[in-house]
C-alpha positions as a Markdown table, in Angstrom:
| # | Residue | x | y | z |
|---|---|---|---|---|
| 1 | Met | 0.0 | 0.0 | 0.0 |
| 2 | Val | 3.0 | 2.3 | 0.5 |
| 3 | Asp | 4.5 | 4.3 | -2.4 |
| 4 | Gly | 8.2 | 4.1 | -1.8 |
| 5 | Val | 10.6 | 2.2 | 0.3 |
| 6 | Cys | 9.3 | 1.0 | 3.7 |
| 7 | Arg | 11.9 | -0.1 | 6.2 |
| 8 | Ile | 10.6 | -2.5 | 8.8 |
| 9 | Glu | 12.7 | -3.3 | 11.9 |
| 10 | Asn | 12.4 | -6.0 | 14.6 |
| 11 | Ile | 11.0 | -8.5 | 12.0 |
| 12 | Pro | 11.1 | -12.1 | 13.4 |
| 13 | Gln | 12.8 | -14.8 | 11.5 |
| 14 | Ile | 9.9 | -17.2 | 11.3 |
| 15 | Ser | 8.4 | -19.2 | 8.4 |
| 16 | Asp | 5.2 | -17.1 | 8.1 |
| 17 | Val | 7.3 | -14.0 | 7.5 |
| 18 | Thr | 9.5 | -15.9 | 5.0 |
| 19 | Met | 6.4 | -16.9 | 3.1 |
| 20 | Leu | 4.8 | -13.4 | 3.2 |
| 21 | Leu | 8.0 | -11.9 | 1.8 |
| 22 | Gly | 8.0 | -14.6 | -0.9 |
| 23 | Ile | 4.4 | -13.6 | -1.9 |
| 24 | Leu | 5.4 | -10.0 | -2.2 |
| 25 | Arg | 8.5 | -10.8 | -4.3 |
| 26 | Arg | 6.4 | -12.9 | -6.7 |
| 27 | Met | 3.9 | -10.0 | -7.0 |
| 28 | Gly | 6.8 | -7.7 | -8.1 |
| 29 | Ala | 7.9 | -6.1 | -4.9 |
| 30 | Ser | 11.6 | -5.4 | -4.2 |
| 31 | Val | 12.6 | -6.9 | -0.8 |
| 32 | Arg | 16.1 | -6.2 | 0.5 |
| 33 | Thr | 17.6 | -7.6 | 3.6 |
| 34 | Val | 19.3 | -4.9 | 5.7 |
| 35 | Asp | 20.2 | -7.1 | 8.6 |
| 36 | Lys | 18.9 | -10.2 | 10.4 |
| 37 | His | 15.7 | -8.4 | 11.6 |
| 38 | Thr | 15.4 | -5.4 | 9.2 |
| 39 | Met | 13.9 | -5.4 | 5.7 |
| 40 | Asp | 13.5 | -2.7 | 3.0 |
| 41 | Ile | 10.3 | -3.3 | 1.1 |
| 42 | Asp | 9.4 | -1.4 | -2.1 |
| 43 | Cys | 6.0 | -2.3 | -3.6 |
| 44 | Thr | 5.8 | 0.4 | -6.3 |
| 45 | Gly | 6.5 | -2.3 | -8.9 |
| 46 | Ile | 3.4 | -4.3 | -8.0 |
| 47 | Arg | 0.8 | -4.1 | -10.8 |
| 48 | Asp | -1.1 | -7.3 | -10.5 |
| 49 | Pro | -3.6 | -7.7 | -7.6 |
| 50 | Arg | -3.1 | -11.4 | -7.5 |
| 51 | Ala | -0.7 | -13.4 | -5.3 |
| 52 | Asp | 0.9 | -16.8 | -5.3 |
| 53 | Phe | -2.0 | -19.1 | -4.3 |
| 54 | Asp | 0.1 | -22.1 | -3.3 |
| 55 | Ile | 2.0 | -20.1 | -0.7 |
| 56 | Met | -1.1 | -18.2 | 0.5 |
| 57 | Arg | -2.9 | -21.4 | 1.3 |
| 58 | Arg | -0.2 | -22.3 | 3.8 |
| 59 | Ile | -0.5 | -19.2 | 6.1 |
| 60 | Arg | -3.3 | -17.6 | 8.0 |
| 61 | Ala | -2.1 | -14.0 | 7.4 |
| 62 | Ser | -2.8 | -14.2 | 3.7 |
| 63 | Tyr | -6.2 | -12.7 | 4.1 |
| 64 | Tyr | -4.7 | -9.3 | 5.0 |
| 65 | Leu | -3.7 | -9.1 | 1.3 |
| 66 | Ile | -7.5 | -8.7 | 0.5 |
| 67 | Gly | -7.8 | -5.4 | 2.4 |
| 68 | Ala | -4.4 | -4.1 | 1.3 |
| 69 | Met | -5.0 | -4.8 | -2.4 |
| 70 | Leu | -8.6 | -3.6 | -2.3 |
| 71 | Gly | -7.3 | -0.3 | -0.9 |
| 72 | Lys | -4.4 | -0.1 | -3.4 |
| 73 | Phe | -5.9 | -1.5 | -6.6 |
| 74 | Gly | -9.6 | -1.7 | -6.0 |
| 75 | Ser | -9.5 | -5.5 | -6.6 |
| 76 | Ala | -8.0 | -8.6 | -5.1 |
| 77 | Val | -7.9 | -12.3 | -5.8 |
| 78 | Val | -6.6 | -14.2 | -2.7 |
| 79 | Ala | -6.6 | -17.9 | -1.7 |
| 80 | Met | -8.6 | -18.7 | 1.4 |
| 81 | Pro | -6.2 | -18.6 | 4.4 |
| 82 | Gly | -4.4 | -21.7 | 5.7 |
| 83 | Gly | -2.0 | -22.0 | 8.6 |
| 84 | Cys | -3.1 | -23.8 | 11.8 |
| 85 | Asn | -6.2 | -26.0 | 11.9 |
| 86 | Phe | -7.1 | -26.7 | 15.5 |
| 87 | Gly | -10.6 | -28.0 | 14.9 |
| 88 | Gly | -12.6 | -24.8 | 15.2 |
| 89 | Val | -14.2 | -22.8 | 12.5 |
| 90 | Arg | -12.2 | -19.7 | 11.5 |
| 91 | Pro | -14.6 | -17.8 | 9.2 |
| 92 | Ile | -13.9 | -14.5 | 7.4 |
| 93 | Asp | -17.5 | -13.5 | 7.3 |
| 94 | Gln | -16.8 | -10.3 | 9.3 |
| 95 | His | -14.1 | -9.3 | 6.8 |
| 96 | Val | -16.5 | -9.8 | 3.9 |
| 97 | Lys | -19.3 | -7.9 | 5.6 |
| 98 | Gly | -17.0 | -4.9 | 6.1 |
| 99 | Phe | -15.7 | -5.0 | 2.5 |
| 100 | Arg | -19.2 | -5.1 | 1.1 |
| 101 | Ala | -20.2 | -2.2 | 3.3 |
| 102 | Met | -17.3 | -0.2 | 1.7 |
| 103 | Gly | -18.6 | -0.9 | -1.8 |
| 104 | Ala | -16.8 | -4.1 | -2.8 |
| 105 | Glu | -18.3 | -7.1 | -4.5 |
| 106 | Val | -17.0 | -10.2 | -2.8 |
| 107 | Asp | -17.3 | -13.8 | -4.0 |
| 108 | Val | -15.8 | -16.9 | -2.4 |
| 109 | Lys | -15.4 | -19.8 | -4.9 |
| 110 | Asn | -13.0 | -22.6 | -5.6 |
| 111 | Gly | -11.0 | -21.7 | -2.5 |
| 112 | Leu | -10.4 | -18.1 | -3.7 |
| 113 | Val | -11.7 | -14.8 | -2.4 |
| 114 | Cys | -12.4 | -12.5 | -5.4 |
| 115 | Ala | -13.2 | -8.9 | -4.5 |
| 116 | Ser | -13.5 | -5.8 | -6.6 |
| 117 | Val | -14.8 | -2.2 | -6.5 |
| 118 | Asp | -16.5 | -0.9 | -9.7 |
| 119 | Ser | -15.3 | 2.7 | -9.0 |
| 120 | Gly | -11.8 | 1.5 | -8.4 |
| 121 | Arg | -11.7 | 3.0 | -4.9 |
| 122 | Met | -13.3 | 1.8 | -1.6 |
| 123 | Arg | -15.6 | 4.2 | 0.1 |
| 124 | Gly | -16.0 | 5.0 | 3.8 |
| 125 | Ala | -18.7 | 3.2 | 5.8 |
| 126 | Asp | -20.0 | 2.6 | 9.3 |
| 127 | Ile | -19.2 | -1.1 | 10.1 |
| 128 | Tyr | -20.3 | -3.0 | 13.3 |
| 129 | Leu | -18.5 | -6.2 | 13.8 |
| 130 | Asp | -20.8 | -8.9 | 15.1 |
| 131 | Val | -17.9 | -10.5 | 17.0 |
| 132 | Val | -14.7 | -9.0 | 18.2 |
| 133 | Ser | -12.2 | -10.1 | 15.5 |
| 134 | Val | -8.5 | -9.2 | 15.4 |
| 135 | Gly | -8.2 | -10.2 | 11.7 |
| 136 | Ala | -11.3 | -8.4 | 10.6 |
| 137 | Thr | -10.4 | -5.2 | 12.5 |
| 138 | Ile | -6.9 | -5.1 | 10.9 |
| 139 | Asn | -8.2 | -6.0 | 7.4 |
| 140 | Leu | -10.8 | -3.3 | 7.4 |
| 141 | Met | -8.3 | -0.8 | 8.7 |
| 142 | Leu | -6.1 | -1.6 | 5.7 |
| 143 | Ala | -8.9 | -1.3 | 3.2 |
| 144 | Ala | -10.1 | 2.0 | 4.8 |
| 145 | Val | -6.8 | 3.8 | 4.8 |
| 146 | Leu | -6.9 | 4.6 | 1.1 |
| 147 | Ala | -10.7 | 4.7 | 0.8 |
| 148 | Asp | -12.8 | 7.8 | -0.1 |
| 149 | Gly | -14.3 | 9.2 | 3.1 |
| 150 | Val | -14.4 | 8.1 | 6.7 |
| 151 | Thr | -14.8 | 4.5 | 7.9 |
| 152 | Val | -15.9 | 3.8 | 11.5 |
| 153 | Ile | -15.3 | 0.3 | 12.8 |
| 154 | Glu | -17.4 | -0.5 | 15.9 |
| 155 | Asn | -16.9 | -3.4 | 18.3 |
| 156 | Ala | -13.3 | -3.4 | 17.1 |
| 157 | Ala | -10.6 | -5.6 | 18.7 |
| 158 | Arg | -8.1 | -3.8 | 21.0 |
| 159 | Glu | -5.0 | -6.1 | 21.0 |
| 160 | Pro | -1.6 | -4.4 | 21.2 |
| 161 | His | -0.7 | -5.4 | 17.6 |
| 162 | Ile | -3.8 | -3.6 | 16.3 |
| 163 | Val | -2.5 | -0.4 | 17.9 |
| 164 | Asp | 0.9 | -1.3 | 16.4 |
| 165 | Val | -0.6 | -1.6 | 12.9 |
| 166 | Ala | -2.4 | 1.7 | 13.3 |
| 167 | Asn | 0.8 | 3.4 | 14.4 |
| 168 | Phe | 2.6 | 1.9 | 11.4 |
| 169 | Leu | -0.1 | 3.2 | 9.0 |
| 170 | Asn | -0.1 | 6.6 | 10.6 |
| 171 | Ser | 3.7 | 6.8 | 10.4 |
| 172 | Met | 3.3 | 6.3 | 6.6 |
| 173 | Gly | 0.7 | 9.1 | 6.3 |
| 174 | Ala | -2.6 | 7.4 | 7.2 |
| 175 | Asp | -5.2 | 8.9 | 9.5 |
| 176 | Val | -6.3 | 6.2 | 11.9 |
| 177 | Arg | -7.7 | 7.1 | 15.3 |
| 178 | Gly | -9.1 | 5.2 | 18.3 |
| 179 | Ala | -6.9 | 2.0 | 17.9 |
| 180 | Gly | -6.9 | 0.3 | 21.3 |
| 181 | Thr | -10.5 | 1.2 | 21.9 |
| 182 | Asn | -13.6 | -0.5 | 20.6 |
| 183 | Val | -14.3 | 2.2 | 18.0 |
| 184 | Ile | -11.7 | 3.0 | 15.3 |
| 185 | Lys | -12.1 | 5.9 | 12.8 |
| 186 | Val | -10.2 | 5.9 | 9.6 |
| 187 | Arg | -10.1 | 9.0 | 7.4 |
| 188 | Gly | -9.0 | 7.9 | 3.9 |
| 189 | Val | -6.0 | 9.6 | 2.3 |
| 190 | Glu | -4.8 | 9.8 | -1.3 |
| 191 | Arg | -1.5 | 7.9 | -0.7 |
| 192 | Leu | 0.9 | 6.4 | 1.8 |
| 193 | Ser | 4.6 | 7.3 | 1.6 |
| 194 | Gly | 7.7 | 5.4 | 2.6 |
| 195 | Gly | 9.4 | 5.5 | 6.0 |
| 196 | Ser | 10.8 | 3.4 | 8.8 |
| 197 | Tyr | 9.0 | 1.5 | 11.6 |
| 198 | Ser | 9.9 | -0.9 | 14.3 |
| 199 | Ile | 7.5 | -3.7 | 15.2 |
| 200 | Ile | 6.5 | -4.2 | 18.9 |
| 201 | Pro | 7.6 | -7.3 | 20.8 |
| 202 | Asp | 5.4 | -10.4 | 20.5 |
| 203 | Gln | 3.1 | -10.7 | 23.5 |
| 204 | Ile | 2.5 | -14.5 | 22.9 |
| 205 | Glu | 6.1 | -15.4 | 22.4 |
| 206 | Ala | 7.0 | -13.8 | 25.7 |
| 207 | Gly | 4.0 | -15.4 | 27.4 |
| 208 | Thr | 5.1 | -18.8 | 26.2 |
| 209 | Tyr | 8.5 | -18.4 | 27.8 |
| 210 | Met | 6.9 | -17.2 | 31.0 |
| 211 | Ala | 4.7 | -20.4 | 31.0 |
| 212 | Ala | 7.8 | -22.5 | 30.4 |
| 213 | Ala | 9.5 | -21.0 | 33.4 |
| 214 | Ala | 6.4 | -21.5 | 35.5 |
| 215 | Gly | 6.1 | -25.2 | 34.5 |
| 216 | Ala | 9.8 | -26.2 | 34.6 |
| 217 | Gly | 10.6 | -24.1 | 37.7 |
| 218 | Gly | 13.6 | -21.9 | 38.4 |
| 219 | Glu | 14.2 | -18.4 | 37.3 |
| 220 | Leu | 14.0 | -16.7 | 33.9 |
| 221 | Leu | 14.7 | -13.1 | 32.8 |
| 222 | Ile | 12.7 | -12.2 | 29.6 |
| 223 | Arg | 14.0 | -9.0 | 28.0 |
| 224 | Asn | 13.0 | -6.7 | 25.2 |
| 225 | Ile | 9.2 | -6.8 | 25.9 |
| 226 | Ile | 6.5 | -4.4 | 26.9 |
| 227 | Pro | 5.5 | -5.5 | 30.5 |
| 228 | Lys | 2.1 | -3.8 | 30.3 |
| 229 | His | 1.1 | -6.0 | 27.4 |
| 230 | Met | 1.8 | -9.0 | 29.6 |
| 231 | Asn | -0.5 | -8.1 | 32.5 |
| 232 | Cys | -3.3 | -10.5 | 31.5 |
| 233 | Ile | -0.8 | -13.4 | 31.6 |
| 234 | Ser | 1.3 | -12.2 | 34.6 |
| 235 | Gly | -1.8 | -11.9 | 36.8 |
| 236 | Lys | -2.9 | -15.5 | 36.1 |
| 237 | Leu | 0.7 | -16.9 | 36.7 |
| 238 | Glu | 1.0 | -15.0 | 40.0 |
| 239 | Glu | -2.4 | -16.6 | 41.0 |
| 240 | Met | -0.7 | -19.9 | 40.4 |
| 241 | Gly | 2.2 | -19.2 | 42.7 |
| 242 | Val | 4.7 | -17.7 | 40.3 |
| 243 | Thr | 6.6 | -14.6 | 41.3 |
| 244 | Ile | 7.0 | -11.9 | 38.6 |
| 245 | Asp | 9.2 | -8.8 | 39.0 |
| 246 | Glu | 8.6 | -6.1 | 36.4 |
| 247 | Gly | 11.4 | -3.9 | 34.9 |
| 248 | Glu | 11.2 | -1.2 | 32.3 |
| 249 | Asp | 11.4 | -3.6 | 29.4 |
| 250 | Cys | 11.8 | -7.0 | 31.0 |
| 251 | Leu | 10.1 | -9.5 | 33.4 |
| 252 | Leu | 11.9 | -11.7 | 35.9 |
| 253 | Val | 9.8 | -14.9 | 36.3 |
| 254 | Arg | 10.5 | -17.2 | 39.2 |
| 255 | Arg | 8.8 | -20.4 | 40.4 |
| 256 | Met | 10.4 | -22.2 | 43.4 |
| 257 | Gly | 7.4 | -23.6 | 45.2 |
| 258 | Pro | 4.4 | -25.7 | 44.2 |
| 259 | Leu | 1.9 | -24.6 | 41.5 |
| 260 | His | -1.6 | -23.8 | 42.6 |
| 261 | His | -4.8 | -24.6 | 40.6 |
| 262 | Ala | -6.6 | -21.8 | 38.8 |
| 263 | Asn | -9.6 | -21.2 | 36.5 |
| 264 | Val | -8.9 | -19.6 | 33.2 |
| 265 | Lys | -11.3 | -18.1 | 30.6 |
| 266 | Thr | -9.9 | -16.9 | 27.3 |
| 267 | Leu | -11.3 | -13.6 | 26.1 |
| 268 | Pro | -10.4 | -10.8 | 23.6 |
| 269 | Tyr | -7.8 | -8.3 | 24.9 |
| 270 | Pro | -7.3 | -7.3 | 27.7 |
| 271 | Gly | -8.6 | -10.7 | 28.8 |
| 272 | Phe | -6.5 | -13.8 | 28.9 |
| 273 | Pro | -5.4 | -14.5 | 25.2 |
| 274 | Thr | -6.7 | -17.6 | 23.4 |
| 275 | Asp | -3.2 | -18.1 | 21.9 |
| 276 | Met | -1.9 | -18.8 | 25.5 |
| 277 | Gln | -4.5 | -21.4 | 26.3 |
| 278 | Pro | -2.6 | -24.5 | 25.4 |
| 279 | Gln | 0.5 | -23.3 | 27.2 |
| 280 | Ile | -1.3 | -22.4 | 30.5 |
| 281 | Ser | -3.2 | -25.7 | 30.3 |
| 282 | Thr | 0.1 | -27.6 | 30.2 |
| 283 | Val | 1.4 | -25.8 | 33.2 |
| 284 | Leu | -1.9 | -26.4 | 35.1 |
| 285 | Cys | -1.4 | -30.2 | 34.5 |
| 286 | Leu | 1.3 | -30.0 | 37.2 |
| 287 | Ala | -0.7 | -27.8 | 39.7 |
| 288 | Asp | -2.3 | -29.1 | 42.8 |
| 289 | Gly | -6.1 | -29.6 | 42.7 |
| 290 | Thr | -8.6 | -29.1 | 39.9 |
| 291 | Ser | -8.4 | -26.3 | 37.3 |
| 292 | Val | -11.0 | -25.4 | 34.7 |
| 293 | Ile | -10.2 | -23.9 | 31.3 |
| 294 | Thr | -13.0 | -22.2 | 29.4 |
| 295 | Glu | -12.3 | -21.3 | 25.8 |
| 296 | Gly | -14.2 | -18.1 | 25.1 |
| 297 | Val | -13.0 | -17.3 | 21.6 |
| 298 | Trp | -12.9 | -20.5 | 19.4 |
| 299 | Asp | -15.2 | -23.4 | 19.3 |
| 300 | Asn | -12.6 | -26.1 | 19.8 |
| 301 | Arg | -8.9 | -25.7 | 20.7 |
| 302 | Tyr | -8.2 | -28.9 | 22.6 |
| 303 | Lys | -6.7 | -31.2 | 20.0 |
| 304 | Tyr | -3.5 | -31.2 | 21.9 |
| 305 | Val | -5.1 | -32.8 | 25.0 |
| 306 | Asp | -4.6 | -36.3 | 23.6 |
| 307 | Glu | -0.9 | -35.6 | 23.3 |
| 308 | Leu | -0.7 | -34.5 | 26.9 |
| 309 | Ala | -2.6 | -37.6 | 28.0 |
| 310 | Lys | 0.2 | -39.7 | 26.5 |
| 311 | Met | 2.5 | -38.0 | 29.0 |
| 312 | Gly | 0.3 | -38.7 | 32.0 |
| 313 | Ala | -1.9 | -35.6 | 32.1 |
| 314 | Ser | -5.5 | -35.9 | 33.4 |
| 315 | Ile | -7.8 | -33.7 | 31.3 |
| 316 | Gln | -11.5 | -34.0 | 30.5 |
| 317 | Val | -12.9 | -31.9 | 27.7 |
| 318 | Asp | -16.6 | -31.0 | 27.2 |
| 319 | Gly | -17.1 | -28.6 | 24.4 |
| 320 | Arg | -15.3 | -25.4 | 25.2 |
| 321 | Val | -14.5 | -26.5 | 28.8 |
| 322 | Ala | -11.5 | -28.5 | 29.9 |
| 323 | Val | -11.2 | -29.8 | 33.5 |
| 324 | Ile | -7.6 | -30.5 | 34.6 |
| 325 | Glu | -6.7 | -32.7 | 37.5 |
| 326 | Gly | -3.2 | -31.9 | 38.6 |
| 327 | Val | -0.7 | -34.8 | 38.6 |
| 328 | Ser | 2.6 | -35.2 | 40.3 |
| 329 | Gly | 4.6 | -35.2 | 37.1 |
| 330 | Leu | 4.6 | -35.9 | 33.4 |
| 331 | Thr | 6.7 | -38.5 | 31.6 |
| 332 | Gly | 8.4 | -38.2 | 28.2 |
| 333 | Ala | 6.6 | -39.7 | 25.2 |
| 334 | Pro | 6.5 | -39.4 | 21.4 |
| 335 | Ile | 4.0 | -36.6 | 20.7 |
| 336 | Lys | 3.2 | -34.2 | 17.9 |
| 337 | Ala | 2.4 | -30.6 | 17.4 |
| 338 | Cys | -1.0 | -30.1 | 15.8 |
| 339 | Asp | -0.8 | -26.3 | 15.5 |
| 340 | Leu | 1.4 | -23.4 | 16.4 |
| 341 | Arg | 0.4 | -22.8 | 20.0 |
| 342 | Ala | -0.2 | -26.4 | 20.8 |
| 343 | Gly | 3.3 | -27.1 | 19.5 |
| 344 | Ala | 4.7 | -24.6 | 22.0 |
| 345 | Ala | 2.7 | -26.3 | 24.7 |
| 346 | Met | 4.3 | -29.6 | 23.7 |
| 347 | Val | 7.7 | -28.1 | 24.1 |
| 348 | Ile | 6.7 | -26.8 | 27.6 |
| 349 | Ala | 5.5 | -30.3 | 28.5 |
| 350 | Gly | 8.7 | -31.8 | 27.3 |
| 351 | Leu | 10.7 | -29.4 | 29.5 |
| 352 | Cys | 8.6 | -30.4 | 32.5 |
| 353 | Ala | 8.6 | -34.1 | 31.9 |
| 354 | Ser | 10.9 | -36.8 | 33.2 |
| 355 | Gly | 12.7 | -38.8 | 30.4 |
| 356 | Thr | 12.9 | -37.9 | 26.8 |
| 357 | Thr | 10.1 | -36.3 | 24.7 |
| 358 | Glu | 10.1 | -36.5 | 20.9 |
| 359 | Ile | 7.9 | -33.8 | 19.2 |
| 360 | Glu | 7.1 | -34.1 | 15.5 |
| 361 | Gly | 5.4 | -31.5 | 13.4 |
| 362 | Val | 7.8 | -28.8 | 14.4 |
| 363 | Glu | 7.0 | -26.9 | 11.2 |
| 364 | Tyr | 4.0 | -25.5 | 13.1 |
| 365 | Ile | 6.2 | -24.2 | 15.9 |
| 366 | Glu | 8.6 | -22.6 | 13.4 |
| 367 | Arg | 5.6 | -20.5 | 12.1 |
| 368 | Gly | 5.7 | -18.3 | 15.2 |
| 369 | Tyr | 8.9 | -18.8 | 17.3 |
| 370 | Glu | 12.3 | -17.6 | 16.2 |
| 371 | Asp | 15.2 | -19.8 | 17.4 |
| 372 | Ile | 13.2 | -21.4 | 20.1 |
| 373 | Val | 15.6 | -24.3 | 20.4 |
| 374 | Glu | 18.6 | -22.1 | 20.7 |
| 375 | Lys | 16.9 | -19.7 | 23.2 |
| 376 | Leu | 15.9 | -22.6 | 25.5 |
| 377 | Arg | 19.3 | -24.3 | 25.3 |
| 378 | Gly | 20.8 | -20.9 | 26.3 |
| 379 | Val | 18.9 | -21.1 | 29.6 |
| 380 | Gly | 19.7 | -24.7 | 30.4 |
| 381 | Ala | 17.2 | -26.8 | 28.5 |
| 382 | Asp | 18.3 | -30.2 | 27.1 |
| 383 | Ile | 16.7 | -29.8 | 23.7 |
| 384 | Val | 17.9 | -30.3 | 20.2 |
| 385 | Ser | 16.3 | -30.1 | 16.7 |
| 386 | Val | 16.9 | -33.1 | 14.5 |
| 387 | Glu | 16.2 | -34.0 | 10.9 |
| 388 | Val | 14.4 | -37.3 | 10.5 |
| 389 | Pro | 14.8 | -38.8 | 7.0 |
| 390 | Glu | 11.7 | -40.0 | 5.2 |
| 391 | Pro | 11.4 | -43.8 | 5.4 |
| 392 | Glu | 12.5 | -45.5 | 2.1 |
| 393 | Thr | 9.8 | -47.5 | 0.3 |
| 394 | Glu | 11.1 | -50.8 | -1.1 |
| 395 | Ile | 10.0 | -51.5 | -4.6 |
| 396 | Pro | 9.1 | -55.2 | -5.2 |
| 397 | Glu | 11.4 | -56.8 | -7.7 |
| 398 | Ala | 8.5 | -57.7 | -10.0 |
| 399 | Met | 8.0 | -54.0 | -10.6 |
């Protein structure tokens, strides 16, 4: 959407980012690596509002291209998003509802989202989201930035990364107000210009390491974070018997005594994040007493429970509710990651268990965690990433 070179700093080296950069390159963008975590991106060479369908089907974030390309070109053809599949329905109906309110014709067929505006430019509209949706809020912000007139998004999500996207857009010349509240107003501008921006730290990555320290015990200093963003996670861990000391841009997490049971309900920010549910559930497997997890965002996010059961966990699931009976310990077992956050939970379980744990499906984990093996090894974990060759299939001599 930006005319000119956009320098983005603090980019994580994860597979989703690699695939997104690949999509941009194939569309005609110039992507230059400045250093390990900094990229210069120039999209002035993009002329075709279509992207690589095969790559898009592998990542959830592909749907943001719909809003961006509708705003820039007035049309978009994007593959339905892929990424993690943890058993729940992840619709884009709120995205489509908003795009249509802004004048776009949207059709979903053959796994593709085809959207276009007859006038070539989106128009401002008042949009009420039926459910609080991070993806829809961001996508509609993107579409509205270059639209004609004012767009008002009500019942908007309030997560820190929504504020970050708004700050990024504003630094490039957009006029977005109210991000971080439930009403966002976007006044369309003629163009966005290049500039530099540094992405905020990842709340869920930091929360995962906090959960790891809580489960395995000991002491862990987590640096380069925004402590205020961690309050919803810190409060629950402290309730479980974890001590957390806050610095200006760091948290010291300590757990020396026993873990206490707790009840957790996931909610939109500033509630407890759904993306931390598998990690906190794993830790509660080792807490005394009975804990209850209520998933308040997605229909079903408990596919990982069967893997924890192989390690000795006691969890009963009924719809959106999981009841966890604390056990004295977990034992190592061959398990698999079934999605990104469940994969992180499997790593935490392996750190807490006695014996050796083998985790397959680590490609899910690599979608959202940079150098997780190296980071954990650096604080004393006995963990290694290995390549397992595909088994050879013997061909019968008769063939």
